[in-house]
N, C-alpha and C positions, 0 to 999 in steps of 0.2 A: 669237598665243596662245604664252604661254611654259610650256615642258613641263620638266618634273623628272622624271629617272630614278632610281628607288632599287632600288640594285643589291645581291642577296645571292647566297648560294651557289649557287642553283639555277640564276643564268644563267649562272657559270664552268662548272658542271656539264651544262649542255646545249650549250654553246659548244665546250669543250674537255676534257670527260669529268674536270673537276677534282673530287677527293673532296668530299663532303659532310661534316658534322660526326660521321656515324658511320661514316665509311671513312676518316678521315684514320689513325687509330691503329694500324688494320690494312696501310695501304697503308706507312706508317713502319714497322712491323716487318717486312712482307716487304721491301721494300727494303734495310732496314739487314743483313738475311739475305744477300742477293744480293750487296751490295758488302761482306761481312764483311773480304775480304783487302784492301780498300783502306783501312782504317783501323788496322791492326794496327801503323804507324809513325808514326801521327798524334799526337804529344804522348800528354795525359790523354784523347783521344776515345776510346779501347777502355772505359775507365772510366765515360765517360758515358755510352756504348752500356750497359754491363753495369747501371748504375744503373737505366737505362730499362726493361731487359729485366723487371729485379727488380721493381721497380714494376708492371709487367704481370703477373708471375707473383703477385705478393700478391694483387692485385684477383681475379684468377682462383681461386686458393687461397680467398678467402674467400667464395666462393659453393659450394665444393664441398660440405660438411656438408650444406647445406639441398636442393643439387640431388640429392646420395645419397638423403636422406630422402623427396624428393617421389616418386624412381622406385620406392622400397622400396612406396609406399602401393598402388602400381598395376604390379605386374609386368609388365605391356604396355606401360608407360608409359617412352617415353626421351626426353630432352630432347636436342632437337637442337643446339642453340648453346652445350652446357657444356664441349666440348672447346674447347680453346688457340685456335686460329686462327679457329673459328667464334664463339667467347665473344669475341674483339675486336672484332667489329662490334657487340657492345653497350657498348662503351664510347666514349660521346661526347666528342669532343674536349674539347668545353665543361666537361664533368664532371670529365676527368683534369686539365686546366690549372687548374681551380677548387681542386680538391683538391689538389694540389700548391703553387698559390700560397700558400694559407690556411695551410699546415703549413709551408712556408717562412718566412712573415710572424711568424706566433705559434707562440712556441715557451715551454716552462717554461724561466725563467732561474735555476740555484742561485744563492741567497744565503749568502753566508759574509762574518761580519764581517772588515773590512780587508781583502778580496780581491775583484777585480773578474771576475766569471764570465760577463761577456756573451758572450764567445767560446766557451763550453763549453753552448751552446744546445741543450737536448733537446727533440727534435720529439714530438708527440703521437702516436706511433705507434712501435710497437715494431718491433725489426730494422732501424730504417734510422737512418743520421746525419743531420744537416741538410745536409751537403754532398753526400750521394745525391740526396737529393731535389732541390738545386738543378742538380745534373747532370742527373738526368733532364728536368728541366724545359727546360734547354739544349739539349739532345738533340733534344727533342719540338720546340721552337722553331725550329731549324734546319732540321731534314728537312720541317717544314712549310712554311717558305719553298722549300726546294727543290724539294720538289714542284710548286710552283705558278712555277715558273719555267717560262717559252713553252717551253723545248726539252726539258721533262718532261712536256708536256700533248699531249694528242691535239686538234688543232684541226679542227672539222668547217667547212672552208672556205665553202661553200654557205652554212652559218648565219652563219658570221661576216661575209661578204661583204655579205648579204642585212640582217643586222644594221646593218651600219656603214652602208648606204646610207639606214637607215630613220633615222638620226639627222640632226638640222638644226644650222645655225648658232643660236645663242642657246640652244641646250637647255642644262639644268644638270645635275649628277651626282650622286649621294650615293652612294658605294660602301663598301660593307663589306666588301669583298674586299680581299686582300692583291695580286692578280696585277693584271697589266696587260693585261688582254684589251680592258678599254673603251677606256683610252688608245691601244692598238694599232689598233683601230677608227677612233678620233678622227685619230689622228695619219695613216693612211694616205688618210683622206679632206682632209687638211692644214686640219683645222679646230681643233688643238690641237697645242700643246708642251709638254713638260715644265719649261720655266724661268718660264712665267707661267700656265701651266693648273691649277695645284693651287691657287690662291689665295695663292701664295706669292711672292716675286721670288727665283729662283735664279739663280746666277752661271751666265752661257753659256758661258764659257772656250773662245771660238775659235768659237761658234754664233751670233755676233750676227745673221747673215742668216736665221734660221731664219723659217719662216710664225708671224703673229700668231696667239695661242688665239681662237677665236671661241665656245669652250664652254669651260664651267668643271667641273672632276673633284673632289669634295671627297673624299678617302679616309679615313672616319670613324676608321678604327682602324689607319690607317697603310699603310705600302707597302713592299713588295719593294725599291725604290729610293731609298728614304729612309733615309740611315745618317746615324750618328754622325762628327763630326771626331775621336772618340777612341773605343779598342776599348768601352769604359764609355758607358753611357746620358750624354747631354750635353745641356743645356737648347738648344742651338743644333741646326738641323736643316739637313744637308747633302741634295744631289741627287747620285744616282750615275747616269750615264749608259751606264756600261759593265757588260757582264756580270759576276759577281762571279767566276767562274771560267775567263772567256775572255778574249781581247783583242778582243772585237766590242762596239758597241754595242748597247742595248737597244732602241733606235728607229732603224730601217734611216737611213743618211745622215748620223746626226751624227757629228762630228768628236771623236774620244776624247781624253782626256787623258794624258800620257805616265805608263804602268803603275808603280806605286811600291812593287810586290811582285811576286814570283814565281806567279802565279796557280795553275800545276800545281802547286806546293808547298804551297800554301795550300787547295788544292781540298779536303783532308779536316778543315779548321777551321771552327770554326760561324759561321754567318753572323750580323753584326750588324744588322740591320734595324730601324730604327724601327717598330715595331708595339706596337699595345695587344692582348696576348694574348684569347684567347676565354675569359675568366674571367669569374666574377657577380663579381669584386672590382675593377673597372674605376673607375677614378677619375685624372680628368686631372692629369699633374704638369707639365707645360709650358706656357707663354704659347702655342705654336703648337697643343697640343690645346684650349686655350680656342677658339682663333682659329677653327678647324674645325667646333667647335658653334656658333658664333655665325655664320659661311657658311651652315651647313645650314640653320638656322632662319631665315635671311634667304629662301632659294630656298624653304621651305615656304612662307612669309607669301606670295610673290608670284607662285605658279605657278598660271597658270589649268589646267592638264591634269596627273595625275600617274599616272606608269607606275611600278608595283610588280613588278617583274621577278624572280621566284626568293628572293623575300624572305619568310620565315614569321616575323619577329618572334619571333626566341628570346627566352628569359625571361633572358639575360645581357645583352642588348640592352637594358637600362633607359632609355638616352638616346631612343630611339625613342617613348616615351610623350610627351616633352616634343616632338618632331616632328611628331607626330600633332595634338598639342593646339594647335600656332600654325598649322597648316594653314587657308588658305582654306577656310572650310566650302562655299563656291560651287563648290568645285575640282572639275574631272571627275576621277574615281579610276578607274584602269584597273589591275584585278589580274591578274598571270597567275602562277600557283601549280599545282603538280601534288605530289599525294600518293596513290598508289592503293590505300594500305592505313588510310587516315586519314576516319572519318566523324564529323562533317561534313566535307566536303573542306576543305582547307587556305583555297582562293579565299574561298570563303562564310563560311568562321569569320572570317577576316580582315573581310569585308564588315561582317557583324554586329556584330564589335567596333568597326569606324569609326562605324557609326550609333549603339548603344548606349552606348559610353562617352565618345566624342568629338563626336558631335551631327551627323553627317555626314544627307544627304538620301540615302537609298535611290535616288532616280532619277537622283542623278548617278555612282551607283559600277555599274562593269560588272565582274564576277569570274569571270574567265574559268579554268576549273578543265582546267588542260592544261598538257603537255608544252611550253616554250618555243621548243624545235625544232619541234614541230607547229603551233604558233602562226604562227613565220617561215615554215613551210611553206605554212600557209593565207593567204598574204599578208596577216598581221597582223591577220585578221578572228577575232571573237569567236562561233567558230561553237558551242560548246559552252554556252556564253551564253545564243545565241539557242534552243539545246534546252533548256536551263534556264526560259527565260520561257514557251515554248509548254508545256512540263511544269506550268510552274505555273498558266498558263490552263486547260489541263484538269482539275489539282486544283481551281481556285475554281469551275468550272461544274461539276464533282462537287459540290462541297462547297453551292455554292449551290441545285444542287438538290435534295440532302439536305436542306438548311435548310427549302427551300420545302415539301418532303415532309412534314416535321416541322410546318412549320407547318400545313400542310392538315390532317394526322392531329390537331394539337393543336385545332384549330377545328371540327372532326368530333366531338372527344370533348368539347369543352365544349359543343357543341350537345345532344350525347347527355344530358349533365349536365342542362342547361337543361330538355329535355324530362321528363325523369325528376322534376326538381323541380317543374315543372310540373302533371305526372300526378297528384304526390303532393298537390299543395294541391287540385286539384278532388276529389280524392277525399277530403279531410278536408273540405271544404268541403260537400261530400254527405253525408257523416255528420252532419254538423252541423246541415245542415237537416232531417234525420231526428229529430232528437230536441228541436227548437225548437219 
């Protein structure tokens, strides 16, 4: 049986406490506050940081007037997340990236006869220059990647090892994450290597004897270790096997290329990994990005069992609709999602979407509303789903009993009506006989 794993941010949260969409902005802000001294001599980096904080301040100021008004309506009401650091949790990284991306790409261009003012583009937002918005986006991009480097994560080793052992040769993966957690698990099991395990053939640079990949990982939004041969984005894709800020391999045991720059000196300069930002304006630019989509579609069509781990299908990931539409409708679907504050729960909600929108059979879907780490600790059993089935059975019994009661009452009611009708007919007949 061929298995496909669709990996989302909830997986990395469970395995290594990586930030979720609503946690990135605050985590980046706190990180930059702590590292403030490290950036004071880093070229234009302090101005990028200032632009990022200016954007956050702008967002925060935009809600102040309405927040004041709401509190004034009820003097005892206090809005708990209106103050700056608590407010940052309200900022979803997809929203912030989409907002900045849109403002960077679409501007007012002044038109003057005989003069080209393309370089004088004016963004549709007061108080900001276009360069500030680009700087803020660059700063956000860097720190989002930096937070996802292995040495900045807190690995749950027990969950990591158990999950690694759950994977098998021949499994395929579609990951929407930038981090390398899945790859590290497969590398530890000697089932995968970065040179041929991404669906591309990268140069091995002295690592020709590495074990062959027996699984494939498609990183649909790019990866921390995918870089350009130049500082600006380039249609060619290169693999980085070395840590961006240390003379260490990203995967233990790999032979490193010779360092071409002073990594200590460049620690404070931005990471230029090949990634697609979490924005609503995603659009493939290069041939390799199209190739990722094609490989993903192939996995979706040919898989008998599909595990959806920590992936809630955010609105910004429009390509997921294409993946679901191309899946084998006879595939067994296993959904493991968790959100204690959402109703209906996200696992059941996604299950309903697969049934109603894409035509999957509900009998082939297991939706486990559980934390991934709990699912792992329960030996990958679907305990909450079994409880759900038991609850459904009780509910159906109550419903059937109620329907039977209603039918019984209806029969009795109809019987009374018939008896009344018959009684009326008899009475009428008796009166008619008296007068004839």
